[in-house]
C-alpha positions as CSV (number, residue, x, y, z in Angstrom):
1,M,0.1,0.0,0.1
2,T,0.9,3.7,-0.2
3,S,3.4,4.7,2.3
4,K,2.4,7.6,4.8
5,G,4.0,11.0,4.7
6,I,3.5,14.5,5.4
7,K,-0.1,15.9,5.7
8,R,-1.1,18.8,3.4
9,H,-4.2,20.9,3.5
10,I,-5.8,21.5,0.1
11,L,-8.5,24.0,-0.5
12,K,-10.7,22.9,-3.3
13,I,-13.0,25.6,-5.2
14,E,-15.9,24.4,-7.1
15,V,-15.8,26.0,-10.8
16,A,-18.4,23.7,-12.2
17,P,-20.3,20.5,-11.1
18,N,-17.7,18.1,-10.1
19,F,-15.0,20.2,-11.3
20,Y,-12.6,21.8,-8.8
21,Q,-9.7,24.0,-8.7
22,R,-7.2,22.7,-6.0
23,I,-4.8,25.0,-4.1
24,E,-2.2,23.8,-1.5
25,L,-2.5,25.9,1.5
26,E,1.1,27.2,2.4
27,Q,0.3,30.7,3.2
28,S,-2.5,33.3,3.9
29,L,-5.0,33.7,0.9
30,L,-7.3,36.5,0.3
31,L,-10.3,35.5,-1.6
32,G,-12.9,37.8,-3.3
33,R,-14.0,39.2,-6.7
34,D,-11.5,41.9,-6.8
35,E,-8.8,40.9,-9.3
36,D,-6.6,43.6,-8.3
37,S,-6.5,43.0,-4.7
38,V,-7.0,39.2,-4.0
39,D,-5.0,36.3,-4.3
40,I,-7.9,33.9,-5.4
41,V,-10.5,35.5,-7.7
42,L,-14.1,34.0,-7.1
43,D,-15.9,35.0,-10.1
44,D,-19.6,35.4,-8.9
45,L,-21.6,38.3,-8.2
46,S,-22.7,37.2,-4.7
47,V,-18.9,37.6,-3.6
48,S,-17.6,40.8,-2.2
49,G,-14.3,42.4,-3.5
50,Q,-12.5,41.2,-0.5
51,H,-14.7,38.6,0.9
52,A,-12.7,36.1,3.1
53,K,-9.2,35.3,4.3
54,I,-7.7,31.9,4.9
55,V,-4.6,31.7,7.2
56,K,-2.7,28.6,8.0
57,E,-1.0,28.8,11.4
58,N,0.7,26.1,13.4
59,K,-0.9,23.2,11.2
60,Q,-4.3,24.6,11.7
61,V,-6.3,26.5,9.0
62,F,-8.4,29.6,9.9
63,L,-11.2,31.3,8.0
64,E,-12.1,34.8,8.5
65,D,-15.2,36.5,7.0
66,L,-14.1,40.2,6.2
67,K,-17.5,41.6,6.9
68,S,-18.8,40.7,3.5
69,T,-22.2,41.6,2.1
70,N,-23.5,38.1,1.8
71,G,-21.6,36.3,4.5
72,T,-19.7,33.1,4.7
73,L,-21.1,29.6,5.7
74,V,-19.2,27.1,7.2
75,N,-21.1,23.8,7.4
76,N,-24.5,25.8,7.0
77,T,-23.5,28.0,9.8
78,S,-23.0,31.7,9.3
79,L,-19.6,33.3,9.8
80,K,-20.4,36.9,8.9
81,G,-17.7,39.1,10.3
82,K,-16.1,36.3,12.5
83,K,-13.2,33.8,12.4
84,Q,-13.2,30.2,13.0
85,I,-10.9,27.0,12.7
86,L,-11.5,24.8,9.7
87,S,-11.5,21.2,9.9
88,P,-10.7,18.5,7.1
89,N,-13.9,17.9,5.0
90,D,-15.5,21.2,6.1
91,T,-17.8,22.9,3.3
92,V,-17.6,26.4,3.0
93,Y,-19.8,28.7,0.9
94,I,-18.5,32.4,0.2
95,G,-21.4,33.8,-1.4
96,Y,-22.7,31.0,-3.8
97,C,-19.2,29.7,-4.2
98,K,-18.6,26.3,-2.8
99,L,-15.3,25.5,-1.3
100,L,-13.8,22.2,0.6
101,L,-11.0,21.7,2.8
102,T,-9.2,18.3,2.6
103,E,-6.3,16.8,4.1
104,E,-4.0,14.6,1.7
105,L,-1.0,12.7,2.6
106,D,2.3,13.5,0.6
107,S,3.0,9.7,0.1
108,I,5.6,7.8,-1.6
109,P,4.6,5.6,-4.5
110,D,5.0,1.6,-4.3
111,L,6.3,1.5,-7.7
112,T,8.3,4.1,-9.8
113,I,8.8,3.7,-13.5
114,D,11.2,5.8,-15.5
115,L,10.5,5.5,-19.2
116,R,13.8,7.3,-19.9
117,K,15.6,4.1,-18.9
118,E,15.7,1.0,-20.8
119,E,14.2,-1.4,-17.9
120,T,11.7,-4.1,-18.3
121,L,9.0,-4.8,-15.8
122,S,6.6,-7.6,-15.4
123,E,3.1,-7.0,-15.9
124,E,2.5,-8.8,-12.7
125,K,4.5,-6.5,-10.8
126,I,2.7,-3.4,-12.1
127,C,-0.7,-5.0,-11.4
128,D,0.3,-5.8,-7.8
129,S,1.2,-2.1,-7.1
130,F,-1.4,0.0,-5.5
131,D,0.5,3.2,-6.2
132,T,2.4,3.7,-9.4
133,L,4.3,6.6,-10.5
134,I,5.4,6.8,-14.2
135,I,7.9,9.5,-15.2
136,F,8.1,10.0,-19.2
137,P,9.2,12.2,-21.8
138,S,6.2,14.4,-23.0
139,Q,5.9,12.5,-26.3
140,A,5.7,9.0,-24.7
141,G,2.0,9.2,-23.4
142,R,1.1,6.1,-25.5
143,R,3.6,4.0,-23.9
144,V,2.2,5.0,-20.4
145,Q,-1.2,3.9,-21.5
146,D,0.3,0.6,-22.6
147,Y,1.8,0.0,-19.0
148,L,-1.4,1.0,-17.2
149,T,-4.1,-0.9,-19.4
150,P,-3.2,-4.3,-18.0
151,K,-3.3,-2.8,-14.4
152,I,-6.9,-1.2,-15.2
153,E,-8.1,-4.5,-16.9
154,S,-7.0,-6.6,-13.8
155,L,-9.2,-4.5,-11.3
156,S,-12.5,-6.2,-10.2
157,L,-14.6,-3.7,-11.7
158,S,-17.2,-3.9,-14.4
159,Q,-15.9,-3.5,-18.1
160,M,-17.9,-0.2,-18.6
161,V,-15.8,1.3,-15.5
162,K,-12.7,0.0,-17.0
163,N,-13.6,1.5,-20.3
164,S,-14.4,4.8,-18.7
165,L,-11.0,4.8,-16.8
166,L,-9.0,3.9,-20.0
167,A,-10.9,6.7,-22.0
168,A,-10.3,9.4,-19.4
169,L,-6.5,8.3,-18.9
170,G,-5.9,8.4,-22.8
171,E,-7.3,12.0,-23.1
172,A,-5.6,13.4,-20.0
173,L,-2.2,11.9,-21.5
174,E,-3.1,13.3,-24.9
175,N,-4.1,16.7,-23.7
176,S,-0.9,16.9,-21.5
177,H,1.2,16.1,-24.6
178,R,-0.7,18.6,-26.7
179,H,-0.7,21.5,-24.4
180,G,2.3,20.6,-22.0
181,C,5.8,21.8,-22.6
182,Q,6.7,20.6,-26.2
183,K,10.7,20.5,-25.6
184,S,12.0,17.2,-26.1
185,S,13.8,17.4,-22.9
186,S,10.7,18.2,-20.8
187,L,9.0,15.4,-18.6
188,S,5.6,14.5,-17.6
189,Q,4.3,12.4,-14.8
190,C,1.4,10.0,-14.5
191,R,0.4,8.5,-11.0
192,F,-2.1,5.7,-10.6
193,I,-3.4,5.4,-7.1
194,Q,-5.7,2.4,-6.3
195,R,-7.9,2.9,-3.1
196,K,-10.8,0.7,-1.6
197,S,-13.4,3.2,-2.7
198,E,-11.8,5.1,-5.6
199,I,-9.2,5.2,-8.4
200,E,-7.1,8.3,-8.7
201,I,-5.2,9.4,-11.7
202,R,-2.6,12.3,-11.7
203,V,-1.2,13.7,-15.0
204,S,1.2,16.8,-14.9
205,D,3.6,18.2,-17.2
206,E,6.1,21.2,-17.3
207,G,4.1,23.4,-19.5
208,E,2.6,26.8,-18.8
209,G,-0.9,25.4,-18.1
210,F,-4.2,26.6,-19.6
211,D,-7.1,28.7,-18.6
212,Y,-9.7,25.9,-17.8
213,K,-11.9,28.6,-16.3
214,K,-12.3,30.4,-19.6
215,W,-13.3,27.0,-21.2
216,L,-15.8,26.4,-18.4
217,R,-17.2,29.8,-18.9
218,G,-18.4,28.8,-22.2
219,S,-15.4,29.3,-24.6
220,Q,-16.3,29.0,-28.3
221,D,-13.0,27.0,-28.8
222,K,-13.8,23.7,-30.4
223,S,-10.3,22.5,-30.4
224,M,-9.5,18.6,-29.7
225,F,-8.4,20.0,-26.3
226,S,-12.0,21.1,-25.3
227,L,-13.5,18.0,-26.7
228,G,-10.9,15.9,-24.8
229,I,-11.8,17.8,-21.4
230,S,-15.5,17.2,-22.0
231,L,-14.9,13.6,-22.7
232,I,-12.7,13.4,-19.3
233,R,-15.7,14.9,-17.5
234,Q,-18.2,12.3,-18.8
235,N,-16.0,9.3,-17.9
236,V,-15.1,10.1,-14.1
237,D,-16.8,11.3,-11.2
238,L,-14.5,14.2,-10.1
239,V,-11.9,16.4,-12.0
240,E,-9.5,18.7,-10.1
241,Y,-6.9,21.0,-11.7
242,N,-4.1,22.8,-10.0
243,L,-4.0,26.7,-9.9
244,R,-1.5,26.7,-12.7
245,G,-3.4,24.4,-15.0
246,N,-0.6,22.0,-15.7
247,E,-1.9,19.2,-13.4
248,I,-5.1,17.2,-13.7
249,I,-6.4,14.7,-11.1
250,L,-9.3,12.3,-12.1
251,R,-11.2,10.5,-9.6
252,K,-13.3,7.5,-10.2
253,K,-15.5,5.8,-7.6
254,I,-15.5,2.2,-7.5
255,Y,-17.9,-0.6,-6.3
256,S,-17.8,-4.2,-6.1
257,S,-19.7,-6.2,-8.9
258,E,-22.2,-7.0,-6.2
259,E,-22.6,-3.4,-5.0
260,S,-22.9,-1.8,-8.3
261,T,-26.3,-3.6,-9.0
262,S,-27.6,-3.2,-5.4
263,P,-29.3,-0.4,-3.6
264,R,-26.3,0.6,-1.9
265,S,-24.7,1.9,-5.3
266,L,-27.5,4.4,-5.3
267,N,-26.5,5.7,-1.7
268,L,-29.5,3.9,0.0
269,D,-28.9,1.6,2.9
270,M,-31.0,-1.6,2.9
271,P,-33.7,-0.6,5.4
272,A,-34.3,2.5,3.4
273,A,-34.3,0.6,0.2
274,M,-36.9,-1.9,1.6
275,N,-39.0,1.0,2.8
276,Y,-38.9,2.6,-0.7
277,F,-39.8,-0.8,-2.4
278,K,-42.9,-1.2,0.1
279,I,-44.1,2.3,-0.6
280,M,-44.0,1.5,-4.3
281,A,-45.6,-2.2,-4.0
282,T,-48.3,-0.4,-1.6
283,A,-49.1,2.2,-4.2
284,Q,-49.4,-0.5,-7.0
285,L,-51.5,-2.5,-4.9
286,S,-53.8,0.5,-4.3
287,L,-54.0,1.0,-7.8
288,F,-55.0,-2.6,-8.6
289,V,-57.8,-2.4,-5.9
290,F,-59.1,0.7,-7.2
291,V,-59.2,-0.7,-10.8
292,S,-60.6,-4.0,-9.5
293,L,-63.6,-1.8,-7.8
294,C,-64.1,0.4,-10.6
295,F,-64.7,-2.2,-13.5
296,P,-67.3,-4.2,-11.7
297,L,-69.3,-1.1,-10.7
298,F,-68.8,0.2,-14.3
299,S,-70.2,-3.3,-15.4
300,I,-73.2,-3.1,-13.1
301,L,-74.1,0.4,-14.1
302,L,-74.1,-0.6,-17.9
303,T,-75.8,-4.1,-17.3
304,P,-79.6,-3.9,-17.8
305,Q,-81.5,-4.9,-14.6
306,V,-84.4,-7.3,-14.5
307,N,-87.8,-5.6,-15.0
308,S,-86.1,-2.1,-15.3
309,P,-85.0,0.0,-18.5
310,S,-81.4,0.2,-19.4
311,F,-81.5,4.1,-19.4
312,L,-78.0,4.5,-18.1
313,M,-76.5,2.1,-20.4
314,T,-78.4,3.3,-23.4
315,T,-77.1,7.0,-22.6
316,L,-73.5,6.1,-22.1
317,Q,-73.4,3.9,-25.2
318,N,-74.9,6.9,-27.2
319,L,-72.7,9.6,-25.7
320,L,-69.4,7.5,-25.7
321,G,-70.0,5.1,-28.7
322,L,-69.7,2.1,-26.6
323,P,-70.5,-1.2,-28.1
324,E,-73.5,-3.1,-27.1
325,S,-71.4,-5.7,-25.4
326,M,-69.8,-3.2,-23.0
327,E,-71.4,-4.9,-20.1
328,L,-69.7,-8.1,-21.0
329,I,-66.4,-6.4,-21.3
330,G,-66.8,-4.7,-18.0
331,S,-67.6,-7.8,-16.3
332,V,-64.5,-9.7,-17.7
333,L,-62.2,-6.7,-16.9
334,G,-63.5,-6.6,-13.5
335,V,-63.0,-10.4,-12.6
336,L,-59.5,-10.1,-14.3
337,S,-58.6,-7.0,-12.0
338,L,-59.9,-8.6,-9.0
339,A,-57.5,-11.8,-9.8
340,A,-54.5,-9.5,-10.4
341,G,-55.1,-7.5,-7.3
342,G,-55.2,-10.7,-5.4
343,I,-52.0,-12.1,-6.9
344,F,-50.3,-8.9,-6.3
345,F,-51.6,-8.9,-2.7
346,W,-50.2,-12.3,-2.2
347,S,-46.9,-11.5,-3.6
348,Y,-46.5,-8.3,-1.5
349,Q,-47.2,-10.2,1.8
350,K,-44.6,-13.1,0.6
351,I,-41.9,-10.6,-0.2
352,F,-42.2,-8.2,2.7
353,S,-43.6,-10.3,5.6
354,S,-39.9,-11.1,6.8
355,S,-38.6,-7.6,6.4
């Protein structure tokens, strides 16, 4: 497994759904909408010019609201004009901008592969590694994918998830080559980390980065790069870029083959799932009972009674254009509805009597 190392505080700013800008907290940061006076620009009208300040002191992170117009929320608690300590996994809203504070370990990979060297590694060794770092010339992205494809294929995941990971990895490597440093001596890195609940892929280069915020704001750029980012977002659950824009982190949640088809994969625990199914079954049962009662009643109303004129039946037939045999159809449907309701009620009791 991955070796433990130094803990780092990472501030993540949501710039689009499931798309975050990540900043490693090493010093104080001033956040707001005024580009000329803040360190991190939050481009939203709900944010004040100088809205809030984040300070890291003695391994603790403090957030201070600078008497902003719309205030600051920490886990849905107002912080207007106040200062408080932030903990990992706290959710912050500055105006309508969402921020997350996370804590990550600066760990050492289990396996490091340097493609500048002529070395041969067994496929088994790569597949057994939980944390693989590949260092490669910027033009060698295809070789990186060749190394990691057997690793991804060896995972106990559905083929659809494997294909999604391979597609996202290929696009991240291609975009890094296309928009990273083009010097033959420049190096890129790809890190593949396998955890119990997610797969993390990091691709970085020595280029100047790119303005991904401009693209997210609706740039008309239809280049292959823009198409590549769109494809990446479709195939993973979370995309993160560093402040410079030359490192992308892809996160894909994983489930076992059993979980992928169970209610747990829908974030429902089993009691909640059973209650949900019970509610649905009750609603369907009620519908069957309603139908089974309506059709016999409809049949009785349409069926001529002994020694009495069939006025209602004749009137409805004239108005609705019903066939003369409607009373027979109503009787048959009524019987069928009663039978279906009885079968469904028996199934309902059989399935849920033990839950």
